[in-house]
ZADREN-640424 format. One record per residue (C-alpha): x, z, y; residue in one letter; chain. Coordinates in nm, 2 decimals, decimal comma. Layout:
BEGIN
      xx      zz      yy  aa  ch
       X       Z       Y   A   A
...
//
This chain:
BEGIN
      xx      zz      yy  aa  ch
    0,00    0,00    0,00   M   A
    0,12   -0,08    0,35   E   A
    0,20    0,22    0,58   L   A
   -0,03    0,06    0,84   R   A
   -0,33    0,06    0,61   A   A
   -0,26    0,42    0,50   W   A
   -0,24    0,53    0,86   A   A
   -0,57    0,35    0,94   E   A
   -0,74    0,50    0,65   S   A
   -0,64    0,85    0,76   I   A
   -0,75    0,80    1,12   L   A
   -1,08    0,64    1,02   G   A
   -1,17    0,88    0,74   A   A
   -1,50    1,07    0,77   T   A
   -1,44    1,30    0,47   T   A
   -1,18    1,56    0,42   L   A
   -1,08    1,39    0,09   E   A
   -1,00    1,08    0,30   G   A
   -0,78    1,28    0,53   K   A
   -0,59    1,41    0,23   L   A
   -0,56    1,09    0,03   W   A
   -0,22    0,94   -0,01   S   A
   -0,10    0,63   -0,21   P   A
    0,13    0,66   -0,51   S   A
    0,37    0,42   -0,33   S   A
    0,38    0,23   -0,01   W   A
    0,56   -0,05    0,17   T   A
    0,63   -0,13    0,53   D   A
    0,65   -0,51    0,54   H   A
    0,36   -0,57    0,78   A   A
    0,36   -0,30    1,04   P   A
    0,14   -0,52    1,27   G   A
    0,09   -0,49    1,64   A   A
    0,09   -0,17    1,84   S   A
   -0,24    0,01    1,84   V   A
   -0,33    0,33    2,04   R   A
   -0,60    0,55    1,89   V   A
   -0,80    0,75    2,15   D   A
   -0,96    0,99    1,89   R   A
   -0,94    1,01    1,51   P   A
   -1,27    0,99    1,32   A   A
   -1,37    1,33    1,18   R   A
   -1,59    1,45    0,89   P   A
   -1,92    1,61    0,99   P   A
   -1,86    1,96    1,11   G   A
   -1,49    1,91    1,18   L   A
   -1,52    1,75    1,53   G   A
   -1,31    1,88    1,82   F   A
   -1,47    2,16    2,01   S   A
   -1,22    2,21    2,29   G   A
   -1,25    2,59    2,24   A   A
   -0,93    2,79    2,27   R   A
   -0,80    2,93    1,94   E   A
   -0,74    3,30    1,91   R   A
   -0,52    3,42    1,62   A   A
   -0,61    3,74    1,43   A   A
   -0,40    4,04    1,53   L   A
   -0,16    4,16    1,27   P   A
   -0,35    4,49    1,24   G   A
   -0,66    4,30    1,14   Q   A
   -0,49    4,12    0,84   L   A
   -0,58    4,39    0,59   D   A
   -0,92    4,22    0,60   D   A
   -0,96    3,91    0,37   A   A
   -1,19    3,72    0,61   V   A
   -0,95    3,79    0,90   A   A
   -0,67    3,64    0,70   R   A
   -0,88    3,34    0,61   G   A
   -0,97    3,28    0,98   R   A
   -0,60    3,29    1,07   L   A
   -0,54    3,03    0,80   L   A
   -0,82    2,83    0,95   H   A
   -0,62    2,79    1,26   R   A
   -0,31    2,69    1,07   F   A
   -0,52    2,43    0,86   A   A
   -0,65    2,28    1,19   N   A
   -0,29    2,24    1,31   H   A
   -0,19    2,06    0,98   E   A
   -0,49    1,83    1,01   L   A
   -0,40    1,75    1,37   L   A
   -0,04    1,69    1,28   A   A
   -0,10    1,45    1,00   L   A
   -0,35    1,26    1,22   E   A
   -0,09    1,25    1,50   A   A
    0,17    1,11    1,25   M   A
   -0,07    0,84    1,14   A   A
   -0,13    0,75    1,50   A   A
    0,25    0,73    1,56   T   A
    0,29    0,48    1,28   L   A
    0,03    0,26    1,45   L   A
    0,17    0,31    1,80   A   A
    0,53    0,22    1,72   F   A
    0,54   -0,06    1,46   P   A
    0,88   -0,18    1,59   D   A
    1,05    0,16    1,54   A   A
    1,34    0,16    1,28   P   A
    1,21    0,15    0,93   R   A
    1,40    0,46    0,83   A   A
    1,22    0,65    1,11   F   A
    0,88    0,52    1,00   R   A
    0,97    0,61    0,64   A   A
    1,06    0,96    0,75   G   A
    0,72    1,00    0,93   I   A
    0,54    0,89    0,62   A   A
    0,73    1,14    0,41   T   A
    0,65    1,42    0,66   T   A
    0,29    1,31    0,67   L   A
    0,26    1,36    0,30   G   A
    0,40    1,71    0,32   E   A
    0,16    1,80    0,60   E   A
   -0,12    1,69    0,37   Q   A
    0,02    1,92    0,10   A   A
    0,03    2,21    0,35   H   A
   -0,33    2,15    0,44   L   A
   -0,43    2,15    0,07   R   A
   -0,25    2,48    0,02   L   A
   -0,42    2,64    0,32   Y   A
   -0,77    2,52    0,21   L   A
   -0,71    2,67   -0,13   E   A
   -0,62    3,01    0,01   R   A
   -0,90    2,99    0,26   M   A
   -1,15    2,94   -0,02   A   A
   -1,02    3,25   -0,20   V   A
   -1,05    3,45    0,12   L   A
   -1,41    3,33    0,18   G   A
   -1,35    3,09    0,48   V   A
   -1,43    2,72    0,50   Q   A
   -1,27    2,47    0,73   L   A
   -1,51    2,40    1,02   G   A
   -1,69    2,73    1,03   E   A
   -1,48    2,81    1,34   L   A
   -1,42    2,59    1,64   P   A
   -1,15    2,33    1,60   L   A
   -0,91    2,29    1,89   N   A
   -0,76    1,95    1,98   D   A
   -0,46    2,07    2,18   F   A
   -0,20    1,91    1,95   F   A
   -0,37    1,58    1,97   W   A
   -0,40    1,59    2,35   R   A
   -0,04    1,70    2,39   A   A
    0,09    1,40    2,19   L   A
   -0,12    1,15    2,38   Q   A
    0,07    0,92    2,62   G   A
    0,38    0,90    2,41   M   A
    0,59    0,61    2,54   G   A
    0,84    0,59    2,26   S   A
    0,95    0,73    1,93   P   A
    1,18    0,95    2,12   L   A
    0,88    1,11    2,29   D   A
    0,73    1,18    1,95   Y   A
    1,03    1,36    1,81   V   A
    1,07    1,57    2,12   M   A
    0,71    1,67    2,13   R   A
    0,63    1,70    1,75   M   A
    0,96    1,79    1,58   A   A
    1,14    1,98    1,86   L   A
    0,84    2,16    2,00   V   A
    0,55    2,20    1,76   F   A
    0,74    2,20    1,43   E   A
    1,02    2,40    1,57   Q   A
    0,77    2,67    1,68   A   A
    0,62    2,66    1,33   N   A
    0,95    2,79    1,20   L   A
    0,87    3,11    1,38   D   A
    0,50    3,13    1,31   Y   A
    0,54    3,06    0,94   A   A
    0,82    3,31    0,90   L   A
    0,64    3,57    1,11   H   A
    0,31    3,56    0,93   F   A
    0,48    3,54    0,59   E   A
    0,60    3,89    0,67   G   A
    0,26    3,99    0,79   Q   A
    0,08    3,87    0,48   F   A
    0,34    4,04    0,26   R   A
    0,29    4,36    0,45   S   A
   -0,09    4,37    0,35   V   A
   -0,02    4,26   -0,01   G   A
   -0,13    3,90    0,01   D   A
    0,17    3,76   -0,18   I   A
    0,01    3,43   -0,27   D   A
   -0,05    3,33    0,10   T   A
    0,29    3,46    0,19   A   A
    0,44    3,22   -0,06   R   A
    0,24    2,93    0,09   V   A
    0,38    3,02    0,44   L   A
    0,74    3,03    0,30   R   A
    0,69    2,68    0,16   Q   A
    0,56    2,56    0,49   V   A
    0,85    2,72    0,67   H   A
    1,11    2,56    0,44   D   A
    0,95    2,22    0,48   D   A
    0,94    2,26    0,86   E   A
    1,32    2,31    0,85   V   A
    1,35    1,96    0,71   G   A
    1,09    1,82    0,96   H   A
    1,29    1,96    1,25   V   A
    1,62    1,83    1,10   R   A
    1,46    1,49    1,07   F   A
    1,34    1,48    1,43   G   A
    1,67    1,62    1,56   L   A
    1,87    1,35    1,39   S   A
    1,67    1,08    1,56   W   A
    1,67    1,27    1,89   F   A
    2,05    1,26    1,88   H   A
    2,05    0,89    1,81   R   A
    1,82    0,80    2,10   W   A
    1,90    1,05    2,38   K   A
    2,17    1,00    2,64   D   A
    2,49    1,12    2,46   P   A
    2,63    1,24    2,79   A   A
    2,36    1,51    2,83   R   A
    2,32    1,82    2,62   D   A
    2,00    1,88    2,42   D   A
    1,86    2,15    2,64   W   A
    1,88    1,95    2,97   S   A
    1,73    1,64    2,80   V   A
    1,43    1,83    2,65   L   A
    1,37    2,06    2,95   S   A
    1,35    1,76    3,19   S   A
    1,15    1,54    2,96   A   A
    0,88    1,78    2,85   L   A
    0,60    1,81    3,11   A   A
    0,31    2,05    3,11   P   A
    0,11    2,14    2,90   P   A
    0,42    2,11    2,69   L   A
    0,75    2,28    2,75   G   A
    1,03    2,45    2,57   L   A
    0,84    2,78    2,58   A   A
    0,61    2,62    2,32   R   A
    0,91    2,56    2,09   A   A
    0,91    2,92    1,98   R   A
    0,67    3,17    1,83   G   A
    0,60    3,54    1,81   P   A
    0,94    3,61    1,64   S   A
    1,25    3,39    1,66   F   A
    1,40    3,23    1,35   D   A
    1,77    3,18    1,42   V   A
    1,87    3,10    1,06   E   A
    1,60    2,84    1,02   G   A
    1,71    2,66    1,34   R   A
    2,07    2,66    1,22   R   A
    1,96    2,51    0,89   R   A
    1,78    2,24    1,08   A   A
    2,10    2,15    1,27   G   A
    2,02    2,29    1,62   L   A
    2,33    2,40    1,81   G   A
    2,42    2,76    1,88   E   A
    2,40    2,71    2,26   D   A
    2,05    2,56    2,23   F   A
    1,93    2,83    1,99   I   A
    2,06    3,11    2,22   E   A
    1,90    2,96    2,54   R   A
    1,57    2,91    2,36   L   A
    1,58    3,27    2,23   S   A
    1,56    3,40    2,59   R   A
    1,35    3,12    2,74   H   A
    1,04    3,28    2,89   Q   A
    0,85    2,99    3,07   A   A
    0,48    2,97    3,08   S   A
    0,30    2,82    2,78   K   A
   -0,01    2,72    2,97   G   A
   -0,09    2,96    3,25   R   A
    0,00    2,80    3,58   P   A
    0,32    2,98    3,69   P   A
    0,37    3,12    4,03   A   A
    0,67    2,96    4,21   A   A
    0,90    3,22    4,37   W   A
    1,13    3,12    4,66   V   A
    1,40    3,34    4,82   F   A
    1,40    3,26    5,19   N   A
    1,58    3,55    5,36   P   A
    1,61    3,36    5,68   S   A
    1,24    3,41    5,74   V   A
    1,32    3,67    6,02   E   A
    1,51    3,40    6,21   D   A
    1,22    3,17    6,18   E   A
    0,98    3,44    6,30   L   A
    1,21    3,51    6,59   A   A
    1,18    3,15    6,70   R   A
    0,82    3,10    6,59   S   A
    0,91    2,77    6,43   R   A
    1,07    2,64    6,12   P   A
    1,40    2,45    6,11   G   A
    1,64    2,74    6,16   H   A
    1,97    2,64    6,01   A   A
    2,15    2,95    5,86   P   A
    2,53    2,97    5,87   T   A
    2,72    2,85    5,57   R   A
    2,79    3,21    5,47   T   A
    2,42    3,31    5,50   A   A
    2,32    3,01    5,30   R   A
    2,57    3,09    5,03   S   A
    2,46    3,45    5,02   L   A
    2,10    3,34    4,98   A   A
    2,20    3,13    4,68   E   A
    2,39    3,42    4,54   D   A
    2,09    3,65    4,56   L   A
    1,81    3,41    4,47   A   A
    1,80    3,52    4,10   P   A
    1,69    3,86    4,22   L   A
    1,34    3,71    4,24   M   A
    1,33    3,72    3,86   S   A
    1,28    4,10    3,89   W   A
    0,96    4,04    4,09   L   A
    0,82    3,74    3,90   A   A
    0,64    3,74    3,57   A   A
    0,84    3,62    3,27   S   A
    0,64    3,30    3,26   D   A
    0,67    3,22    3,63   D   A
    0,94    2,99    3,78   V   A
    1,20    3,08    4,05   I   A
    1,39    2,85    4,27   V   A
    1,76    2,90    4,24   T   A
    1,96    2,63    4,42   P   A
    2,27    2,74    4,24   R   A
    2,17    2,82    3,88   P   A
    2,35    3,12    3,74   P   A
    2,58    3,08    3,44   G   A
    2,51    3,11    3,08   E   A
    2,73    3,41    3,02   A   A
    2,54    3,61    3,28   W   A
    2,20    3,50    3,14   A   A
    2,31    3,62    2,79   R   A
    2,39    3,96    2,93   E   A
    2,06    3,98    3,11   M   A
    1,87    3,88    2,79   A   A
    2,06    4,14    2,58   A   A
    1,96    4,41    2,83   A   A
    1,60    4,30    2,81   G   A
    1,59    4,19    3,17   A   A
    1,35    3,93    3,29   P   A
    1,47    3,57    3,28   L   A
    1,19    3,33    3,41   P   A
    1,23    2,96    3,42   E   A
    1,45    2,83    3,70   T   A
    1,45    2,51    3,90   V   A
    1,70    2,40    4,17   A   A
    1,44    2,32    4,44   S   A
    1,07    2,32    4,52   L   A
    1,07    1,94    4,52   E   A
    1,12    1,95    4,14   L   A
    0,78    2,13    4,11   L   A
    0,58    1,87    4,29   R   A
    0,30    1,74    4,06   G   A
    0,32    2,04    3,84   R   A
    0,02    2,28    3,84   K   A
    0,12    2,61    4,00   L   A
   -0,07    2,94    4,04   A   A
    0,06    3,00    4,39   R   A
    0,37    2,98    4,61   L   A
    0,53    3,32    4,64   E   A
    0,81    3,33    4,90   P   A
    1,03    3,63    5,00   W   A
    0,87    3,61    5,34   G   A
    0,59    3,39    5,48   R   A
    0,72    3,22    5,79   G   A
    0,66    2,89    5,96   P   A
    0,92    2,72    5,74   G   A
    0,73    2,78    5,41   I   A
    0,49    2,51    5,32   T   A
    0,30    2,42    5,01   S   A
    0,27    2,05    5,10   T   A
    0,29    1,84    4,79   G   A
    0,24    2,13    4,55   L   A
   -0,06    2,15    4,32   A   A
   -0,16    2,52    4,37   L   A
   -0,45    2,69    4,20   V   A
   -0,46    2,94    4,49   R   A
   -0,32    2,84    4,83   E   A
   -0,25    3,19    4,94   G   A
   -0,26    3,29    5,31   R   A
   -0,07    3,05    5,52   A   A
    0,17    3,15    5,80   Y   A
   -0,01    3,29    6,10   Q   A
    0,14    3,38    6,44   P   A
    0,03    3,74    6,38   G   A
    0,30    3,78    6,11   L   A
    0,56    3,75    6,39   R   A
    0,40    4,05    6,56   V   A
    0,40    4,24    6,23   A   A
    0,77    4,19    6,19   A   A
    0,86    4,27    6,56   D   A
    1,06    4,59    6,58   K   A
    0,96    4,64    6,94   V   A
    0,59    4,64    6,82   Q   A
    0,69    4,90    6,57   H   A
    0,78    5,14    6,86   L   A
    0,42    5,13    6,97   A   A
    0,29    5,19    6,62   W   A
    0,54    5,48    6,59   K   A
    0,39    5,64    6,90   Q   A
    0,04    5,60    6,77   E   A
    0,14    5,74    6,43   L   A
    0,30    6,05    6,58   S   A
   -0,04    6,14    6,73   M   A
   -0,23    6,12    6,40   V   A
    0,02    6,27    6,15   I   A
    0,11    6,63    6,19   H   A
    0,36    6,80    5,95   H   A
    0,63    7,04    6,02   R   A
    0,89    6,80    5,88   C   A
    0,77    6,49    6,07   V   A
    0,93    6,41    6,40   R   A
    0,94    6,06    6,52   C   A
    1,25    5,94    6,71   I   A
    1,15    5,83    7,06   S   A
    1,26    5,49    7,17   G   A
    1,25    5,26    7,47   E   A
    1,19    4,89    7,54   I   A
    1,47    4,74    7,74   V   A
    1,42    4,41    7,93   Q   A
    1,74    4,36    8,13   T   A
    2,11    4,38    8,05   P   A
    2,14    4,68    8,29   A   A
    1,88    4,87    8,09   E   A
    2,05    4,79    7,77   A   A
    2,39    4,90    7,90   A   A
    2,24    5,22    8,02   A   A
    2,10    5,29    7,68   A   A
    2,44    5,22    7,52   L   A
    2,61    5,45    7,76   S   A
    2,39    5,73    7,63   R   A
    2,51    5,67    7,28   G   A
    2,19    5,49    7,18   W   A
    2,16    5,19    6,96   V   A
    2,01    4,86    7,08   V   A
    1,83    4,64    6,83   K   A
    1,70    4,29    6,82   S   A
    1,32    4,26    6,75   P   A
    1,41    4,05    6,44   F   A
    1,69    4,15    6,21   S   A
    1,73    4,26    5,85   T   A
    1,94    4,50    5,64   A   A
    2,06    4,70    5,94   G   A
    2,21    4,40    6,12   R   A
    2,12    4,26    6,46   G   A
    2,21    4,58    6,65   R   A
    2,49    4,70    6,88   V   A
    2,62    5,05    6,96   R   A
    2,91    5,19    7,15   G   A
    3,10    5,06    7,45   A   A
    2,97    4,77    7,65   V   A
    3,24    4,52    7,57   A   A
    3,22    4,15    7,66   P   A
    3,11    4,06    7,31   A   A
    2,83    4,32    7,33   V   A
    2,72    4,19    7,68   E   A
    2,71    3,84    7,55   S   A
    2,50    3,94    7,25   W   A
    2,25    4,13    7,47   I   A
    2,21    3,84    7,71   E   A
    2,15    3,60    7,42   K   A
    1,89    3,83    7,26   Q   A
    1,71    3,88    7,59   L   A
    1,70    3,51    7,66   A   A
    1,55    3,45    7,31   L   A
    1,31    3,75    7,29   H   A
    1,27    3,88    7,64   G   A
    1,30    4,24    7,53   R   A
    1,50    4,47    7,29   L   A
    1,45    4,80    7,13   R   A
    1,67    5,10    7,21   A   A
    1,67    5,45    7,05   E   A
    1,89    5,75    7,00   P   A
    2,16    5,74    6,73   W   A
    2,08    6,03    6,51   V   A
    2,27    6,20    6,23   Q   A
    2,15    6,02    5,92   R   A
    2,09    6,23    5,61   V   A
    1,86    6,02    5,38   L   A
    1,73    5,66    5,40   D   A
    1,40    5,60    5,23   L   A
    1,15    5,32    5,22   S   A
    0,78    5,32    5,14   F   A
    0,64    5,01    4,96   H   A
    0,29    4,88    4,97   Y   A
    0,06    4,59    4,87   D   A
   -0,17    4,49    5,16   V   A
   -0,51    4,37    5,06   F   A
   -0,87    4,43    5,16   E   A
   -0,75    4,57    5,49   A   A
   -0,56    4,85    5,32   R   A
   -0,20    4,92    5,23   A   A
   -0,18    5,04    4,87   H   A
    0,13    5,25    4,80   L   A
    0,34    5,11    4,52   R   A
    0,64    5,34    4,54   G   A
    0,93    5,50    4,73   M   A
    1,29    5,40    4,73   V   A
    1,61    5,58    4,82   R   A
    1,85    5,33    4,97   F   A
    2,21    5,35    5,08   D   A
    2,37    5,24    5,41   T   A
    2,72    5,23    5,55   D   A
    2,85    5,40    5,86   A   A
    2,68    5,14    6,08   R   A
    2,35    5,18    5,91   G   A
    2,37    4,86    5,72   Q   A
    2,20    4,83    5,37   F   A
    2,44    4,85    5,07   T   A
    2,22    4,94    4,78   G   A
    1,97    5,18    4,63   T   A
    1,92    5,46    4,38   R   A
    1,65    5,31    4,14   P   A
    1,61    5,62    3,93   S   A
    1,63    6,00    3,96   R   A
    1,77    5,97    4,31   W   A
    1,69    6,33    4,42   L   A
    1,91    6,48    4,16   E   A
    2,21    6,31    4,33   Q   A
    2,14    6,48    4,66   E   A
    2,26    6,82    4,80   S   A
    2,08    7,14    4,70   L   A
    1,96    7,18    5,06   E   A
    1,81    6,83    5,07   L   A
    1,65    6,88    4,72   R   A
    1,49    7,20    4,85   R   A
    1,37    7,03    5,17   W   A
    1,21    6,74    4,98   V   A
    1,05    6,99    4,74   G   A
    0,88    7,17    5,02   G   A
    1,11    7,47    5,01   E   A
    0,94    7,58    4,69   G   A
    0,59    7,53    4,84   G   A
    0,42    7,19    4,88   D   A
    0,61    6,95    4,64   R   A
    0,38    6,66    4,71   T   A
    0,40    6,64    5,09   W   A
    0,64    6,34    5,09   L   A
    0,43    6,12    4,87   S   A
    0,12    6,22    5,06   R   A
    0,30    6,12    5,38   L   A
    0,37    5,78    5,23   A   A
    0,00    5,74    5,16   V   A
   -0,09    5,84    5,52   E   A
    0,15    5,59    5,66   V   A
   -0,02    5,32    5,45   G   A
   -0,36    5,43    5,56   E   A
   -0,24    5,40    5,92   F   A
   -0,07    5,06    5,88   L   A
   -0,31    4,88    5,64   G   A
   -0,58    4,78    5,89   P   A
   -0,32    4,68    6,16   R   A
   -0,12    4,47    5,92   L   A
   -0,43    4,30    5,77   A   A
   -0,55    4,21    6,12   T   A
   -0,22    4,03    6,19   L   A
   -0,25    3,82    5,87   G   A
   -0,03    4,03    5,64   V   A
   -0,14    4,00    5,28   E   A
    0,08    4,11    4,99   G   A
    0,40    4,31    4,99   P   A
    0,52    4,52    5,29   A   A
    0,79    4,78    5,32   G   A
    0,84    5,06    5,57   V   A
    1,18    5,20    5,64   D   A
    1,19    5,57    5,71   T   A
    1,47    5,81    5,79   L   A
    1,55    6,17    5,72   V   A
    1,79    6,30    5,99   Y   A
    1,95    6,63    6,10   Q   A
    1,93    6,78    6,45   D   A
    1,99    7,12    6,60   K   A
    1,65    7,24    6,47   D   A
    1,70    7,12    6,10   G   A
    1,59    6,83    5,89   L   A
    1,32    6,59    5,99   F   A
    1,17    6,26    5,88   I   A
    1,08    5,97    6,10   D   A
    0,82    5,80    5,88   P   A
    0,82    5,46    6,06   L   A
    1,15    5,32    6,17   I   A
    1,05    4,96    6,11   E   A
    0,81    4,75    5,90   V   A
    0,90    4,45    5,68   N   A
    0,59    4,24    5,61   P   A
    0,74    4,07    5,31   R   A
    0,92    4,14    4,98   W   A
    1,22    4,36    5,03   T   A
    1,53    4,48    4,84   M   A
    1,35    4,81    4,80   G   A
    1,07    4,64    4,62   R   A
    1,33    4,47    4,39   V   A
    1,48    4,82    4,33   S   A
    1,13    4,95    4,23   L   A
    1,11    4,67    3,97   A   A
    1,46    4,75    3,84   I   A
    1,39    5,12    3,83   G   A
    1,08    5,06    3,61   A   A
    1,32    4,93    3,34   R   A
    1,56    5,23    3,36   V   A
    1,51    5,50    3,10   H   A
    1,34    5,81    3,26   P   A
    1,62    6,02    3,13   G   A
    1,89    5,83    3,32   S   A
    2,00    5,79    3,68   R   A
    2,10    5,46    3,83   A   A
    2,29    5,31    4,12   W   A
    2,22    4,95    4,24   W   A
    2,49    4,81    4,46   R   A
    2,56    4,50    4,66   F   A
    2,93    4,41    4,62   V   A
    3,12    4,16    4,83   P   A
    3,31    3,90    4,62   V   A
    3,63    3,98    4,81   R   A
    3,61    4,34    4,67   A   A
    3,67    4,21    4,32   G   A
    3,47    4,27    4,01   R   A
    3,43    4,60    3,83   P   A
    3,48    4,60    3,45   E   A
    3,17    4,52    3,25   A   A
    3,07    4,80    3,02   T   A
    2,77    4,66    2,85   G   A
    2,42    4,81    2,85   M   A
    2,27    5,05    2,60   M   A
    1,89    5,05    2,56   L   A
    1,67    5,32    2,43   E   A
    1,30    5,26    2,38   G   A
    1,34    4,92    2,54   G   A
    1,47    5,07    2,86   R   A
    1,82    5,07    3,02   L   A
    1,98    5,40    2,91   R   A
    2,36    5,36    2,98   Q   A
    2,61    5,11    3,10   G   A
    2,66    4,84    3,36   R   A
    2,45    4,53    3,42   L   A
    2,52    4,26    3,67   F   A
    2,18    4,19    3,82   T   A
    2,31    3,86    3,97   T   A
    2,59    3,64    3,84   D   A
    2,93    3,76    3,96   P   A
    3,10    3,45    3,83   D   A
    2,90    3,20    4,04   S   A
    2,88    3,43    4,35   A   A
    3,05    3,30    4,66   E   A
    2,97    3,59    4,90   V   A
    2,83    3,89    4,71   A   A
    2,68    3,99    4,38   Y   A
    2,47    4,29    4,27   T   A
    2,54    4,54    3,99   V   A
    2,34    4,82    3,83   L   A
    2,51    5,13    3,68   D   A
    2,31    5,36    3,46   V   A
    2,41    5,69    3,31   E   A
    2,22    5,95    3,11   P   A
    2,14    6,28    3,29   T   A
//
């Protein structure tokens, strides 16, 4: 029998026996013209429903019917696979005969798998068709332009994933004593090793030899497919090795966490947003150093993103770093080099570090647009505006430890010089990480800076320089006109007040006894600081929402010492965006509760501390050192987390 006739009989069959029939021998002398099949014929009761399949949970598999329903899902996949292979024979009659012969052999094995599943389903009391039959496999294989497309989609995605599914559920069926079904799944697994090997051999013949397997597949597979679908609930390293996949590919796939179907959010690190807000327009060109630093730190967005989101990293971090992150259980979402590479791809939303006039969703297919840039966001980020909020807040919050630091608005160089002569600090309305400020003698460089800032903004902020004791930040999510508290962060600064890192876990234990007692309410009210954070959020929430702030916001606060003792100013400045403190909260959530941690920003020129590896306990970071950005690819700075048990 000719392969073409066999393929046509399978696709046109209206009985299950017809789908399972195969000739005793076949030839391929008359492959005919290319034919594309829109939909295969199906027996009554086995038509496509479009419903989403849901697998039984492992804990349910002690029930025979639940096991049968899980096999129903697997049987549907086998039926779809053999139909897709028959369609491939019709679509590519000019493909090499050895390739077509391999498809025919694989098709016969898929028929054998389907028979085995049907036999076990019957024993377990389930019939094919009594549950909805999904057509995802068929839809995902539509539009194949070449045999190479077929091997990438079928062999290197679906069949590779089945290595994991078959092995995983073999173990699950054995655990409930269903040895007969476990043996079926072992046979399916072993056959799939050969199917992946077959596809991989042709993939290597047809792909660009100058490109590695990962780059070819990741760039060729478009949603709803992707390399995330090439793996299952467990990860079968040995099966992949037997199939011929390379160690580098296996390792990268083992930690790949891209979305399998949910539209991902696209995360963009744009730390120059303050400069854009300062000018109320896009197009600000950061210095080369600032641009390099932004590229160094862009991978930090992975701590904020979901594992199946995508982050924009113009300079992709290295493989060695990614391996260390994966070994530590740290998040590693999909990465792309630019937003342009996401055009045409369905995305949940665009999530920038800060929402300024330079961020645009033009050309992106977003499920939810999100709030666009509004001029009010500039007001929300203005440190001069924060002085007015501070004065209002001081009138509504009354606590013996709260004392707001008074400040002034200066509008002329003379006023700024007078403030500096009193030992005060003068700040730009828009700056980050403790930068954009001057203090000390009025030197020519300081005068020049003041004149430029006044020309740009018209006013500056001046306030006394106090004896810093503790830098804290409160972190909120703003929605429904309220600021909902998400946590508190202890951060570190240098002698100039510039940000250098945080203490993500058990920070109070690292402070002096006097400070611990003060934070603890001197043995009285231990919750006063957290309640203060809530009160600050209640004050700011409506004001931020009115200005168009929606999403993350951070408030810098300061504990300082004066002649009367320790006090806290609960509103130094407001950052209506994601912040390093918020990243620290995400990192801290992965630190073991019995360990303390330090998170530092390290200049490349300072060298690199020795890597000590990271020990986990209960899935959390217990001890060791983790580079939270890649020190090898960094040009300006990298970040490192040190964890030690208490």
